[in-house]
N, C-alpha and C positions, 0 to 999 in steps of 0.2 A: 406774913405778907407785908411787902414794903408799902410806904405811903404813896410812892409814885405809881405802883401797880394799882392801888385803890383809886387814885385820882384818874388814871387812864381808864379804868373800868367805868367810872362815872362819865368821863368825857366821851367814851365810845358809845354810851347810851344817848347822851345829850346831842352830840353833833349831828348824827343821822336824822334825829327827830326834827331838826331845824331845817332840813333840806327843802321841804315843801314850801316853807314860808320865806325863803330867801332866793334872790335871783342868783344865777350861776356865778358871776364874778365875785359876789360877796361870799357865797358858800365856798368857792374854791380858795379864796383868801383865808377863810376860817380854817380850812383843812391844812393848807400848806404853810401857814405862818403863825401857828399858835401851839403852845404846849400848856397843859394844865400845870399850874404852879403850886397852889396851896389852897387849903380850905380850913380856916381857923376861926373859931368864935363867930361863925355865921358869915364870914367874908370869904368869897370864892374868887381866886385870882388866876387868870390865864396869862402866860407870858407871850409877848410878841417881840420881834427883832428891833423895831424902831418906832419913833413917834408917829410917822406917817400911817403905818399899819394900825397903831393904837387908836389914833383919831378916827380912821376910816371905820374900823370895826365897832368902836364905841358909839359912833353915830348911827350905824346901820343895824346892829344886831344885839346890843347890850340888853335891851328890855326883853327881847325874845329869849336870850340865853338865861336870864333870871327866871322867866316863866317856866322854861323847860327844866331847869334845876329843881324848882319847886314842885313841878309836876312829877318829877322823879321821887319826891318825898324829902328832899334835903331842906333843912331849916336855914334858908339863906336870907341874910339881911342886906348884904351888899355884894355886888358883882363888879369886877373891874378887870380891864386889860391893862397890864403894866409892861414896861420895857424890861425885858429880862437880860441877864448877863450874856455877853457875846458867846461864852463857852457853851451856853445852853443850846445854841443854834448851830454848833459845829457838828452835832449829831443830826440825823435826819429829823425834820419837823414832825409834829404829831400827824399820824396817818392812821385812821381807824382800821385800814386794811392790814396793818402790821401790829395791831394791838392784841391783847389777850383774845378778843373775839373780833376777827377781821370783819369789816362792815362795808367797805366800798370797793366796787370793781370799776373798770374802765367803762365809759359811757357805751351803752348798747346802741343808742341812736342819738344823733345830734339833737340837743335841746330837750331830751327826755330825762326823767328822773333815773337815778342809777339803782340797780338792784343791790340790796343789802346782803352781804355774804353770809350773815348769820341766819337769814330767812330761807332755810332749806327744809326738805322733808326729813333730813336726818336730825335736825334740831327741833322738829315739831313734835310735841307730846300729844298723843292721841288718847282721848277719853270718851266717856259716854256722850258728852255734849257736842263733840265735833267729829265723831267717827264717820258719819255719813258724808259730811263735807270733805273730810280728808280722803276718803275712798274715791269720791267723785273727782277731786283735784288730781289725784294720781292718774285716774283714767284719762283726764284731759291732757295731762302732761305727756303721757305715753302715746297718745294718738290725737294730736291737735286737729281741731275742726272735724274730727270724725266721731268722737265719743259724744260730747255734749257741747253744742254751740248754738247760742251763747251760753256761757257759764256765769250764773249770777249768785254771788255770795252775799249774805247779809247777816248782821248781828250787831250787838251793842259795842260801845267804845272799849277798846282794849281786849277784845276776845280773840284776836289772831287772824283777822281777815287779810290784812296786808301780808302777814307772814306766809299764809297759805297761797295767796296769789303769787307772791314773788318766788315761792318754792316751785311753782309750776314753771316760771320763767327759767330758773336755774336748771331744772330737769330737761326742759326742751333744749337748752343750749348744750347740756352735757351730751344729749343724744345727737343733736345737729348743731355744731358750733357755727355754722353759716346762717342759722336762722335769724331773721330780722325781727327783733322784739322791741316793742315800744311800750314802756311803762310810764304812765303819767297820772296826774290827778285831774279831776274835772275842772278845778280852778285854773290849772295851767292850760288845759285845752281851751277854756274860754278866753284866757289872756292872750294866747297865741292867735286865736281867731280874731280878736279885736285888733291886735297888732298887724295881722296880715291884711285886714280890711283897710286899716289906716295907711299902710305902706304899699297898698295895691299889690299884695303878694299872695292872694288867695289860691292861686294855682300851686305855688310852692307849698302852701299849707296843706292842701288836699293831697298832693303827692307824698308829703311826709307821712300823713296818717293813713293813707290807703295803699301804699306800696310796701307793705310789711306782711309778716307771717302771723304775728300774734300781737293784738292790741290789748293792753291791760290798763284799766282806768280805776283809780281809787275814788271813793266818795261820789259816785255818780248822781246821788240825790241832789247835789248842789246845782245841777243844770236845770232843775225844775223851775219854771217861771221865767227862764231866759229863752225867749222865742228864737232868736237868731242862733244861739248855741244849740238848741234842740234841733233846729232845722239842719244845721251842718252835721251834727252827730248822726241824725237820721240817715242822711245820704252816705256818711262814712260807714255806718253800720251796714247799709245795703250793699255798698261796694265791696266791703270785706266779706260779707256773708256769701254774696254771689260768686266771689273768687275763691270760696272754700278756705277762708282764713279764720283763725280762731279769735273770738272776742270774749274777754273776761272782764267783768265789772264787779265792784262791791259797793255796798250801801249799808246804812244803819237800819233799813227796813225793807220788807219785800216789795216787789213791783206793785202789787195790788193796793198797798198803802200809800203809794206816791201819787196822790190824787191831783196834784198840780202839775204832774208830768203829762205830756201829750199822750193820748190814748194809743196812738200808733207806735210810740216807743215802748209803752208799758206792754203792749201785746207782743212786741218783738223780744223783749226780755224774757217773756214766758215761752218763747219758741223752744228754748233749750232746757237746761236744768237749773232749778233754783235750790240752793242749799243754805240752811241756816246754821249759825254757830251759837251755841247756848253757853251760859256761864258754867265753868268747870265745877265738877263735884269735888269733894274734899280729897279723894284719892288722886285725882288728876292734878289738883293744885299742889299737892305734895310732890308728885312726880315732876311737875314743872320746875319747882324750886330745886329739886335734886339735879335736874338737867342743867339748870342755870349755874348752880354751884360747880358742877363738873366741868362745864365749858369755860368757866372763869378760873378754874384751877384753885378753888378754895374749898376748905373743909369746914362744914358747919354741922353741929350735932343734930341728929334726927329729931330730937324733942323740940329743938328750936324751929326747925323747918315745919314740923307739925303745928306748932303754936302759931306761927305766922300764917300758915295755910288756913287754920281755923278762924283766924281773925279777919282775914281779907278774902272775901268770898266771890266778888263779882268781876274784878278787873285784873287780867293777867299782867298788864303793864304796871299797875300799882303793886301787884304781888312781887314781881321781879325787882321793882324799884325799892321796895321795903327791904329785900334781902341785901341789895347793894348798899343801902343806907346803913344797915346794921353792921355789915362787915367793915365798911369804911370807918364808921365811928369807933368800932373796936380796935382797928389797926392804928388809927390816928391818936387815940387816947391811951392805948396800951391796956385797955380793960378787957377782961375775958367775956366772951359772949355768954349771956345767961338770960333767963326769962325776964328778970327785973330790968336788965339793960335793954332788952328788946322792947318791953312795955314803955320804957322811958323814951327811947329813940324814935319809935314810930307811934307814939301815943296819939298824935293828931290825925293819923290815918287808920287807926284801929277801928274795925267795924264790929260792934256787938252782934252776937248771933241773932238777936231778936230785933235788929235795927229796923228792918223794913216793916215788921208787923206793928211796931210802936209808932212809927212815923206814918200816920194815917192821912188820907186825903182831907178829912175834916180838919186835922191840925194845920195842914198846909193852907186850907181856905181861911182859917182864922188868922194865921200869921200874915198872909197876903192882904187880907181885908184890913187888918190893923196897920200894916205898912203903908197902904195906899189911902187909908182913912176913909174907907167905904164900909157899908154894912155887910156882914158875912152872909146874910140871907140873900142879899142882892146878887151875889155871885151865882146863885142857883135860879134866880128869877129871870123873867124875860125882859128885863130892863136893858135898853140899848144905848144909854148915854156913853159918851166916849171914855170917861174915867172908869165906869163899871166894866165896859167891854175890855179895856186894857188890863184891869186887875184880874178879870175872869180868865183871860188868855194866859196871863203870867201864872196864875194858880193852876191851870190845866197843864201848862208846860212843866211846872215844878212837880206836879203829881206824877207825870209820866217819867220825869228824870229821876226823882228821888224814891218813888215807891215801886216802880216797875209794873204798876197796874195796867191792865189792858185798856185799849181805847174805849170799848163799850162800858167797862166798869167806871172809868172816869166820867164818861158822858152821863151815866146814871146818877153819879154823885153831884153832878152840876145840873140838876133839874130835869133829868131824863133826856139830855141832848144826844143827838145822833153821833156815832163814832167819827163820822167825817168832819163834824164841827170841831171835835177835839183835835183831830189830825191837822186841820187847817190852823187852829190856834197854835199848836206846837211848831208847825213849820213857819208860821209868821213870826213868832217870838224868836225862833232859832235864827231866822234871817235878820230880824231887827237888831239882834245882839251884836251883829258885826258892824252896824252903822250908827247905832245909838248908844253912846257912852253912858248916858244917864240910865238907860234901861239896863245896860250891862252891869252897872254898879248896883242897881236895885236888886237884880237877880242874884248877884254874888252875895249881897248882904242877907237876902232871904235864905239862901242856901246855908250860910254860916249860922244864922239863927235857928233854922230847922234842925241842923245837926246837933245843936245843944239839947234838943228835946228827944233825940232818937233813943236815948236810954232811959227816958222817963215815961211813966204811965200817961195815958191820954188825959186823965182827969187833972193832971198837974197844970194843964194850960188854963 
């Protein structure tokens, strides 16, 4: 495999992942005016045709690009846009739609996110944890607004919610090319609503979201607590439902756990079908890696795929990213893929089999209490001072994120608190992380510290 092929494989994963976080002009520039150039000694370079594009992209998306490369599992120390040789841009610019795995199609609706060409039913691997959701999605795709409406998908990060949702969109279009499909995120819905109010264009906004056949919204949980957004979505939902149009949303939790969402919306989400996606079992993870290798046109020994699948258990995105990282490292260094090489290349994301059992809620409470300089017992007490409440909510959030424990279980560990208290704490911290850099840094630091203890017995703390 050539270096360029590997770089394009990496680029085709990273660029689509940035779409939700960039406005359309920046994203279109990223697609049309860049080529992955090199990845050497931790420095990733993307070529651009001139200084204007270099400065524009460096200002608007360099930090995000670095984050996405690291999310993919690459050990990146520096990311840079550089002006490439003129000959490099005599061939068509980088376009995920023409790479090893095509990723972008023409916009389906003005202002909407674009469907990823990789996210189809044909590329979706079915296993025990997603079989029901897959069957339901097929039924929705084959008979929109007649089978299950609305269709509510939920599951953890990286378990395939977006893939399955977009697969429905592709199948609907294959059956009816004239279907009007709008796929967007709850954040974009909110932003467009705000802009329409500001520019006195609410009629156009409503026409856009209501004169369609299928509405698909990613991460619907983020409209919780936003009164005007919920109000507008409620009326959009009603208009579509009454017109017999399909509504599909996904979330990281079921409707009943979205306690800060208006009751009238929660009840409507439960009118149709709710399906959850669970973490894939070992056999499914191996099948996912084999499919990824097949689609990428690469050959990896079965024992290597089995090893990666055994070590990365909970996140499909991380699983696929690890494979790309291993193959890229092997190709760029000329080293044969072996278990020692894999252990070296993905050592920072390897998950010991017993990770979740060793990282207990009690350990998280101790680490959090030490970090915030409060008493560990205070986290379970009924003390309501601001510093204790903040530390308690962070500890609850980390317990949910890092151990996968149920809300009632976490509540019990924190002095017998009700599961709704835990849910509120998790939602509050999740929201605050977006606006509070100091809190974000604290949580990141705690996660790093916690991971150091995942392979150690509890008594070592």
